[in-house]
N, C-alpha and C positions, 0 to 999 in steps of 0.2 A: 535396763539395768536391774529391774526387779528379778528377772530370771537369774542374773549373775548373783544377786544378793541371796536368792534361795539356794543356789549351788554352794556358796561359801558357808551359809548357815548350816549346811549338812555336813561340813567338815569339822573335825575336832581341832580346835585352835588352842595353842598354849602360849603363855608369855615367854619371851626370850630368856635364855639362861646366861647369855653374854650380852654386854652393852650393845645396843642396836640403835643406830641413828636413822631416822625415817626421812625420806625425801618428800613425804607428804607434809610433815610438820616442820622439817628442817631442824629437828632437835631429837634428843634421846627419847626413845619410845619404850612403852612398857605394857600395861594392861590393855591399852586401847587396841593392841594387835589382835586380841581375841574377839573383837567385835566385827561382825560382817560389814558394818557401816564404814569401818576404816578401809577395808579392801575395795569397797565401792569408790571411796574417795581416791584410793591409790590408782584406780583406772581413769577417773574423770578429772581430778584436780591437776594443777600445775606441778611439774617436777621441780622441787626446791633443792637442786643439786648444790648450788653455791652455798646456801644456808647449811646444808648437811656437812659439806667439807669443812666449813669454818667452825661448825659446832664440834666436830671431831678434833680439829686443831686446838680449839680452846680447852678440850679435855686432856691435852698433852700428846695427841697423836701426831707424829712427825714422819711416819713412813706409811705410804698407801700402796697397796698391791691390787692391781686390776686383774680380775679373772674373767676373760672374755676373748673374743676372736681378734681383737686389735687393741691399739693403744689410744683410742679416741678419748676415753674418760680420763686417762692419765694426762693427756694434753690439756683437757678442759680443767683438770684439777690444778695444774700449774698456774692457769689464769686466775683461779680462785684465791691463791695464796702467792701473789707475785713477789712479796717482800720477805718471804720466809725461806728457811733452808729445808723445807719439807721435801721428801723424796717420793716421787711417783714412779712405780715400776709396773709396766704391763707384762704379764706372763706370756702373752701370745702376740705375734706380729703377723699380719696378713701375708706379707711377702717373705717370711722366714719359716724354715722348718720348725715344727713344734719343739723337738728336743733341744735344738740350738737356742731358741728364744727363751725356753723355760730355764735352761741351765744358766743362760746369761742373766736372767732375772734373779736366780738364786745367788749368783756371784755378786751382783750389785747389793743385794740385801746383806750378804755376808760381810762385804766391805763396810757397810753402814753399821755393822754390829749386831745384826739380826741373824745370828748363826743358826742355820737349819739343822735338822736331824740328818746328818750325813749318812747314817746307816740306811735311812729310808730313801734318801736321794739315789744312792748307788745300789739299792736292793736288786738282786738278780744279775748284777754286772760283775764281770771278772776283774775286780780291782782289789788292791790291798794297800795298807798304809806303808809308807817308805820314809825312813829317817833322812833328813837333808843335812848337809849336801850329799849327793849320791856318788861323789868321786873320792878317791882315797887321799889325794894330795890337798888337804884342806888347811894346812898351816903355813904354806909358803906361796908366794906370788909368782905365777908363771906367765903373766901377760907380757907380751913384747912391748917395749917402750918405743914410741915413734922416733925414727932417726932424723938427723938434720936435713936429709933430702926429702922428707915427706912434705907434701904440700896439698893445698886445696885444689879447687877447680882451676885456679890460675895456672897451676903447673901443667894443665892440659891445654893451655892456650885459650881459656874461656874467661870472660870477665864476669864479675858479680854484680847483682842488682839488690838494692835495699828496698825490697817490695814484698808485701805479704803473699802475693800469688806468683810472682816471677822471681826466679833466683839466679838466672844466668843470662849473659848477653854474648852472642857470637857475632863478631864483626866479620863480614864477608869481603873477600878481595874484589878489586875492580869496581864496577859500577853497581854491584848488587847491594841492596840495603841490609841493615842488621836483622838478626833473628833473636827474639827474646823467648826464653824457655822457662818452663816451670813444671811442677808436678803437684797435684793436689788430690785430696780425698776427704771424706767426712770424718776420717780418723785424725788426720793431720790438721784439718781446718774444720773443727767441730761446729763452728757457727753456720756452716753451709747446710747442716742437717736441720736447721730451723727454717729453711725455705723449702716447703714441700708442696707439690702440685699433684693432686690425685694420688696421694700416698707415696710419691717418689721424691727424693731430694733432687732439686733442679738448680743448676747454676743460674744465679739471678741475672736478668738482662742488664741491670746497671753495672754488674761486674765486668761485662764485656766492654762497656764504655770506659771503665777504669783501666782495663788492659790497653785499650787504644790510647787513652790519655798518657799512660806510662810510655808507650811507644813514641808519642809526640814529644814528650819531655826528653827522651833519649836522642831523638833526631833533631831537636831544636825547633820543632814546629810549635806554634802557639795555641793551636786549638784542634779539636776533632771536628772537622767541618761536616762530616756525614758518616753515619754508621747504619748498616742494615743487618738485622738478624736473619740468618738463613735457616738455622736448625737449632733446636734446644740441646743443651748438654745435660743429660741425665746422669747423675752420679750414683755409682754402685754403693751398696751398704758396706761392702768389704774391700773392694778393689780400689785402685787409683787410676788417674788419667794423666797423660803427658800433654802439656800445653805448648803450642808454638804460636808466636805472634810474629808474622813475617811482614817486614816493611819493604816497600818498593823504592826505586830510585826517584829522585825529585825531577819533575818535568820543568818546562821553561817558566812556569808560574810559581814553582816552589812546592807544589802539591806532591804528596806521596800516597800511594795506596797502602792499605794495611789489611791483612787477612789473619783471622784468629781460627786456629785449628786444634783438634784434639785427637788422641789415639789412646785406646785402652793401655794401661800400664804394663800388662803382660803380653802385648802384641809384638810381633816381629817389627823391628825398627824399619824394615823396608816395606812394611804393610801399608795399607791405605790409611789416609787421614780424613777426618770429617771437618768440613768448613762450617763454622758456626756463625761467623760474622765477617763482613767486609766493610771497608770504609775508606775515608780520605782524610789525611792530615794536611793542614795548611797553616800559613802564616796570616792570620786575620788581624784586624785592628784590635787594640786594647779596649776592653769593655769594662766600664766601672760597675761595681756591684749595685743592684737596685737599692735605693734608699726610700724607706717608707716615711712619709711626713707624719702619719698618724697610725695608731695601732689600736684596735684592729682596722684594717683598711676599710674605707667606706664601701658599703654595698656587699660586705662579706657576711656569710652565715656561719655560725659555729656548728660543727658536726661532731658527733660522738664517734671517735675512731675505734672504741672498744666494740660497739655494736657493729661497726663496719667490718672489723676483723672477724666477728662471729658470722656475719652474712657471707664473707669471703670463704671462711672455713666450710660453710654449708655447701658452697659451690666447688669445693676441692682445693682452694688456695689456703694453705695452712702456714701462717707466719708465727714462728716461735719467738722466744724472748729476745734473740739477737736482732729481730726485725720489728721490734715494738718500741721504738724510741719516743713515741708520742702517745698521749692519752686523748687529747682533743685537738682539733684542727680547724682551719678556716677554709671555706670554699666560696668562690665568687658566685653570685646569683646569675645563672645563665638560663636562658629560655630552653625548655626541652630537656633539662637535666633534673632529675628528682633527687631530693636530699636523701643521703644515706645509701645511695647506690653508686657503684663504680664499675667501669668497663675496663678490662685489662687487655 
């Protein structure tokens, strides 16, 4: 580090002209930035990102912009201020074109009240200001009112479902079981974007169980006896997918098969479908909910789920706010399982 100190000492250093929060001290920095010792500490000491974000928030900062190749720091910043309305905006996304992600960030900042210099944003582009509305008939209403014959999906012979992921039910004739349908995306179901694996939004495994449970409720089955995940459902950042939950006929024991499939929303309806899960619905015995006589249960260790989420994020499993319902949890003491580690 002495060689690094000598190199820094040969550079002309100046105090910052704008407020500067250091991740070395976790506070506003000033004259110490002109010392080579500070930059040696910057290389060797712990990065106090949490303290730095909270220090800026205490100074009245409620909008944070990340300039980098991805949104990793924006995600970490939200963890630092979970109970605030602070906005974290990454300017670049690894899986998006740079112009698209940059303009999206500018739009979010504009909505938040941080209006940019639009002349600079559109510099060199063939654009011009236009008065709105752009059509001549702006004083009379020309929208068609729905007639008495207009109807919803029931008019097409399809039943409705009161479910957040499935919206319609098709009863098939003969011995064929019902088909439950739905359409979803990270735009219509924004909470799905909080479940990311290796940078991609992934439909949670427990959501497949919920789809099978809904099918069991529709057919009168009391439980999902078995379910096997065959393939992950990766959600596009812009498009949507069509869901199909196909239920088979009941056998002599009352069991029914269930198959959960998807197809890209813009695909041909006659195109191939991907099977993501298969299972069995059955009429099982009623089971009472477990009752704990003491809490915490005897032999349980308390684990810090915050540090667990951080370790999962390091391995590519990123759980956003919608999947952070607990801060601490209990784990049974089991031989061969280390505290703070999880296998997915």
